[in-house]
C-alpha positions in Angstrom: -47.5 37.4 12.3 -45.8 40.3 14.1 -48.4 43.0 13.1 -47.5 46.8 13.0 -49.8 49.7 12.2 -48.3 52.6 10.2 -50.3 55.8 9.7 -49.4 57.9 6.5 -49.7 61.7 6.1 -53.0 61.3 4.3 -54.5 59.4 7.2 -54.4 56.0 5.5 -53.4 53.3 7.8 -51.3 50.2 6.9 -51.4 46.9 8.8 -48.0 45.4 8.1 -47.3 41.7 9.0 -45.1 38.8 8.0 -46.1 35.8 6.1 -43.3 33.5 5.5 -40.7 35.2 3.4 -42.9 38.3 2.7 -43.9 41.4 4.4 -47.5 42.2 3.4 -50.0 44.8 4.3 -53.8 45.7 4.3 -54.8 49.4 4.0 -57.7 51.2 5.7 -58.9 54.7 6.2 -61.5 53.9 9.0 -60.2 50.8 10.7 -63.3 49.0 9.7 -62.9 48.4 5.8 -59.7 46.9 4.8 -58.0 46.2 1.4 -57.0 42.9 0.2 -53.5 41.6 1.3 -50.9 43.3 -0.8 -47.1 42.2 -0.8 -45.0 45.0 0.3 -41.7 43.1 0.0 -40.4 39.7 -0.7 -37.4 38.8 1.4 -34.4 39.0 -0.9 -32.4 36.6 1.1 -33.3 33.0 -0.1 -34.5 30.6 2.5 -34.9 33.2 5.2 -37.9 34.5 6.9 -38.9 38.1 7.7 -40.1 39.1 11.1 -41.0 42.2 13.0 -41.7 44.7 10.3 -41.7 48.3 11.1 -42.2 51.3 8.7 -41.6 55.1 9.2 -41.5 58.1 7.0 -38.8 60.8 7.4 -38.3 63.8 4.9 -40.7 62.2 2.4 -38.9 58.8 2.3 -40.4 55.6 3.6 -38.1 53.3 5.6 -39.0 49.6 5.9 -37.2 47.5 8.6 -37.5 43.9 9.5 -35.4 41.2 11.1 -34.3 38.1 9.5 -34.7 34.6 10.6 -32.6 32.0 8.8 -31.3 29.9 11.7 -27.9 31.5 11.8 -28.5 34.1 14.5 -30.5 32.2 17.1 -34.1 32.6 18.1 -33.9 36.5 18.3 -31.6 37.3 15.4 -30.2 40.8 15.9 -29.8 41.5 12.1 -32.4 44.0 11.1 -32.4 45.3 7.4 -33.5 48.7 6.4 -34.8 49.5 3.0 -35.8 53.0 1.6 -38.3 54.0 -1.0 -40.0 57.3 -2.2 -43.5 55.4 -1.9 -45.2 52.6 0.2 -45.3 50.4 -2.8 -41.6 50.7 -3.9 -39.8 48.2 -1.7 -40.3 45.1 -3.9 -37.0 43.9 -5.5 -34.9 46.5 -3.5 -31.7 45.8 -1.6 -31.2 47.1 2.0 -29.5 50.4 2.6 -27.9 49.1 5.8 -28.2 46.5 8.5 -28.7 47.4 12.0 -27.6 45.4 15.1 -31.1 45.2 16.5 -34.0 42.9 17.0 -37.5 44.0 16.4 -36.4 47.6 16.0 -38.9 50.6 16.3 -38.3 54.3 16.3 -39.8 56.9 18.8 -39.8 60.5 18.4 -39.6 62.8 21.5 -39.7 66.4 20.4 -36.9 66.9 17.8 -35.2 63.8 19.0 -35.5 60.3 17.4 -34.6 57.0 19.2 -34.3 53.5 18.0 -35.5 50.7 20.4 -34.4 47.2 20.3 -35.1 44.0 22.2 -32.6 41.4 23.1 -29.7 43.6 21.9 -27.1 44.1 23.2 -28.7 42.0 26.0 -32.1 40.8 27.1 -34.4 43.9 27.7 -34.9 47.0 25.6 -32.1 49.1 24.6 -32.4 52.7 23.2 -30.1 54.8 21.1 -30.4 58.4 19.6 -30.6 58.6 16.0 -28.9 61.4 14.0 -30.6 62.1 10.7 -28.3 63.3 7.9 
């Protein structure tokens, strides 16, 4: 559920999606022929599900984000965890580098500016905030 399509620098495309407590992907170059399903990351929080995966690459580092659903934060939990890796296949077994107060976060670039979009936080609708990369 919650599919997301990421395009890498070499033209390969990754269809990320959630299945229970895992984020998986299937890879393609032509949108016709797809790889078998691969586990990108198993949720490190026991008894919790992952939802709304999103991946981006900035300065050679891949960032994976997803929301947690464990019944503690309501239907649209606004805890989104961010993980970093030097490769697409380097997320398994890693700890989050931060937690964002966002639900289903996505990043949008506008020229040299980057914005994070979130739904249902801080209120119903879409919120945007400028990101400052350091």
